ZALUMKE-925587 format. One record per residue (C-alpha): x, y, z. Coordinates in nm, 3 decimals, padded with zeros to 5 digits. Example, Ala and Ser with C-alpha at 12.3 -4.5 7.8 and 13.67 -1.06 7.14 Angstrom:
ZALUMKE-925587
px: 01.230 | py: -00.450 | pz: 00.780 $
px: 01.367 | py: -00.106 | pz: 00.714 $
END
This chain:
ZALUMKE-925587
px: 10.637 | py: -13.583 | pz: 00.228 $
px: 10.770 | py: -13.538 | pz: -00.178 $
px: 11.040 | py: -13.754 | pz: -00.260 $
px: 11.269 | py: -13.484 | pz: -00.431 $
px: 11.600 | py: -13.569 | pz: -00.617 $
px: 11.821 | py: -13.329 | pz: -00.792 $
px: 12.148 | py: -13.421 | pz: -01.023 $
px: 12.411 | py: -13.258 | pz: -01.229 $
px: 12.564 | py: -13.313 | pz: -01.545 $
px: 12.895 | py: -13.237 | pz: -01.769 $
px: 12.989 | py: -13.257 | pz: -02.111 $
px: 13.221 | py: -13.119 | pz: -02.343 $
px: 13.335 | py: -13.128 | pz: -02.681 $
px: 13.609 | py: -13.002 | pz: -02.891 $
px: 13.492 | py: -12.807 | pz: -03.243 $
px: 13.565 | py: -13.049 | pz: -03.549 $
px: 13.809 | py: -12.947 | pz: -03.836 $
px: 13.522 | py: -13.144 | pz: -04.070 $
px: 13.330 | py: -12.796 | pz: -04.244 $
px: 13.042 | py: -13.042 | pz: -04.298 $
px: 12.952 | py: -13.132 | pz: -03.968 $
px: 12.682 | py: -12.926 | pz: -03.806 $
px: 12.661 | py: -12.755 | pz: -03.459 $
px: 12.359 | py: -12.854 | pz: -03.224 $
px: 12.298 | py: -12.698 | pz: -02.899 $
px: 11.994 | py: -12.806 | pz: -02.748 $
px: 11.844 | py: -12.975 | pz: -03.023 $
px: 11.866 | py: -12.620 | pz: -03.236 $
px: 12.103 | py: -12.667 | pz: -03.543 $
px: 12.328 | py: -12.347 | pz: -03.503 $
px: 12.422 | py: -12.213 | pz: -03.837 $
px: 12.743 | py: -12.095 | pz: -03.955 $
px: 12.936 | py: -12.270 | pz: -03.684 $
px: 13.156 | py: -12.574 | pz: -03.692 $
px: 12.980 | py: -12.894 | pz: -03.534 $
px: 13.193 | py: -13.138 | pz: -03.254 $
px: 13.444 | py: -13.355 | pz: -03.296 $
px: 13.239 | py: -13.686 | pz: -03.205 $
px: 13.046 | py: -13.971 | pz: -03.288 $
px: 12.693 | py: -13.850 | pz: -03.242 $
px: 12.588 | py: -13.475 | pz: -03.304 $
px: 12.774 | py: -13.394 | pz: -03.014 $
px: 12.506 | py: -13.199 | pz: -02.809 $
px: 12.676 | py: -13.075 | pz: -02.546 $
px: 12.369 | py: -12.956 | pz: -02.355 $
px: 12.113 | py: -13.223 | pz: -02.415 $
px: 12.460 | py: -13.491 | pz: -02.289 $
px: 12.489 | py: -13.277 | pz: -01.969 $
px: 12.121 | py: -13.290 | pz: -01.902 $
px: 12.093 | py: -13.672 | pz: -01.986 $
px: 12.375 | py: -13.707 | pz: -01.737 $
px: 12.214 | py: -13.498 | pz: -01.482 $
px: 11.853 | py: -13.703 | pz: -01.541 $
px: 12.060 | py: -14.024 | pz: -01.489 $
px: 12.237 | py: -13.885 | pz: -01.194 $
px: 11.914 | py: -13.761 | pz: -00.992 $
px: 11.815 | py: -14.152 | pz: -01.027 $
px: 12.148 | py: -14.313 | pz: -00.946 $
px: 12.139 | py: -14.398 | pz: -01.308 $
px: 12.452 | py: -14.497 | pz: -01.523 $
px: 12.646 | py: -14.217 | pz: -01.726 $
px: 12.489 | py: -14.120 | pz: -02.055 $
px: 12.770 | py: -14.378 | pz: -02.274 $
px: 12.587 | py: -14.658 | pz: -02.142 $
px: 12.321 | py: -14.627 | pz: -02.425 $
px: 12.421 | py: -14.346 | pz: -02.581 $
px: 12.732 | py: -14.553 | pz: -02.740 $
px: 12.556 | py: -14.856 | pz: -02.836 $
px: 12.231 | py: -14.637 | pz: -03.004 $
px: 12.524 | py: -14.433 | pz: -03.207 $
px: 12.730 | py: -14.712 | pz: -03.307 $
px: 12.477 | py: -15.048 | pz: -03.338 $
px: 12.197 | py: -14.859 | pz: -03.440 $
px: 12.337 | py: -14.492 | pz: -03.652 $
px: 12.130 | py: -14.298 | pz: -03.417 $
px: 12.330 | py: -13.994 | pz: -03.369 $
px: 12.048 | py: -13.738 | pz: -03.314 $
px: 12.096 | py: -13.659 | pz: -02.921 $
px: 11.752 | py: -13.607 | pz: -02.873 $
px: 11.668 | py: -13.929 | pz: -02.896 $
px: 11.939 | py: -13.992 | pz: -02.633 $
px: 11.749 | py: -13.764 | pz: -02.377 $
px: 11.431 | py: -13.921 | pz: -02.465 $
px: 11.579 | py: -14.268 | pz: -02.324 $
px: 11.705 | py: -14.051 | pz: -02.063 $
px: 11.288 | py: -13.951 | pz: -01.975 $
px: 11.232 | py: -14.294 | pz: -02.019 $
px: 11.448 | py: -14.403 | pz: -01.721 $
px: 11.299 | py: -14.083 | pz: -01.487 $
px: 10.922 | py: -14.201 | pz: -01.560 $
px: 11.015 | py: -14.552 | pz: -01.501 $
px: 11.102 | py: -14.454 | pz: -01.145 $
px: 10.805 | py: -14.270 | pz: -01.132 $
px: 10.943 | py: -13.944 | pz: -01.086 $
px: 10.896 | py: -13.615 | pz: -01.354 $
px: 11.120 | py: -13.323 | pz: -01.414 $
px: 11.035 | py: -12.977 | pz: -01.171 $
px: 11.323 | py: -12.747 | pz: -01.349 $
px: 11.594 | py: -12.736 | pz: -01.532 $
px: 11.943 | py: -12.549 | pz: -01.530 $
px: 12.166 | py: -12.531 | pz: -01.817 $
px: 12.511 | py: -12.331 | pz: -01.795 $
px: 12.719 | py: -12.288 | pz: -02.127 $
px: 13.086 | py: -12.187 | pz: -02.133 $
px: 13.196 | py: -12.095 | pz: -02.470 $
px: 13.348 | py: -11.785 | pz: -02.672 $
px: 13.146 | py: -11.902 | pz: -02.963 $
px: 12.889 | py: -11.961 | pz: -03.078 $
px: 12.664 | py: -11.672 | pz: -02.851 $
px: 12.405 | py: -11.884 | pz: -02.664 $
px: 12.180 | py: -11.600 | pz: -02.549 $
px: 12.042 | py: -11.578 | pz: -02.913 $
px: 11.922 | py: -11.876 | pz: -02.950 $
px: 11.828 | py: -11.982 | pz: -02.564 $
px: 11.451 | py: -11.936 | pz: -02.628 $
px: 11.471 | py: -12.187 | pz: -02.932 $
px: 11.659 | py: -12.445 | pz: -02.733 $
px: 11.388 | py: -12.402 | pz: -02.430 $
px: 11.106 | py: -12.460 | pz: -02.712 $
px: 11.312 | py: -12.731 | pz: -02.863 $
px: 11.346 | py: -12.928 | pz: -02.521 $
px: 11.045 | py: -12.826 | pz: -02.290 $
px: 10.815 | py: -13.086 | pz: -02.518 $
px: 11.083 | py: -13.375 | pz: -02.463 $
px: 11.140 | py: -13.300 | pz: -02.080 $
px: 10.750 | py: -13.243 | pz: -02.059 $
px: 10.791 | py: -12.960 | pz: -01.866 $
px: 10.689 | py: -12.547 | pz: -01.976 $
px: 10.969 | py: -12.367 | pz: -02.149 $
px: 10.953 | py: -12.145 | pz: -01.855 $
px: 11.099 | py: -12.402 | pz: -01.625 $
px: 11.441 | py: -12.417 | pz: -01.824 $
px: 11.714 | py: -12.143 | pz: -01.719 $
px: 11.982 | py: -12.147 | pz: -01.948 $
px: 12.303 | py: -11.897 | pz: -01.890 $
px: 12.629 | py: -11.866 | pz: -02.082 $
px: 12.978 | py: -11.722 | pz: -02.019 $
px: 13.275 | py: -11.687 | pz: -02.273 $
px: 13.530 | py: -11.768 | pz: -01.970 $
px: 13.723 | py: -11.504 | pz: -01.996 $
px: 13.954 | py: -11.681 | pz: -02.222 $
px: 14.079 | py: -11.882 | pz: -01.902 $
px: 13.991 | py: -12.209 | pz: -02.054 $
px: 14.003 | py: -12.386 | pz: -02.384 $
px: 13.613 | py: -12.320 | pz: -02.400 $
px: 13.699 | py: -11.940 | pz: -02.353 $
px: 13.969 | py: -11.966 | pz: -02.604 $
px: 13.717 | py: -12.089 | pz: -02.878 $
px: 13.844 | py: -12.466 | pz: -02.915 $
px: 13.484 | py: -12.605 | pz: -02.791 $
px: 13.195 | py: -12.585 | pz: -02.552 $
px: 13.102 | py: -12.714 | pz: -02.220 $
px: 12.788 | py: -12.739 | pz: -02.069 $
px: 12.661 | py: -12.798 | pz: -01.703 $
px: 12.307 | py: -12.903 | pz: -01.622 $
px: 12.152 | py: -12.932 | pz: -01.314 $
px: 11.807 | py: -13.083 | pz: -01.248 $
px: 11.537 | py: -13.119 | pz: -00.966 $
px: 11.266 | py: -13.435 | pz: -00.956 $
px: 10.965 | py: -13.492 | pz: -00.791 $
px: 10.790 | py: -13.814 | pz: -00.759 $
END
């Protein structure tokens, strides 16, 4: 019998008023959009992925290592946090089977950049881009994300030994 694990993660950030702050989602820079209020690049997709991966192996929250990487070492690229989460997965003897990502945002539109996000994340996650599902909703203005104040992302992962 194969050892199988799942994890779910979530993250959200408000948009920054600092127009020089760049917006990153899934490791992809989204042009002509305001970045997030955050110490790092605030990449909610990657942050939710890190939380999902850690949860699947009974690990800690992303903030346990990302805060020290950001504050002590000046590492603000969330792809570097994802690499740490992947190290933890490998240390436990797991590999990723597949990933699901769901984003709620009025802006930016996710589906036009979904393929680029897959292409960016797949090598880091060591899976095929076809093993990453991405969907998005505007939220119909029922939440602050649907009203355009920020972005919320959920990720679910399945791991196999």
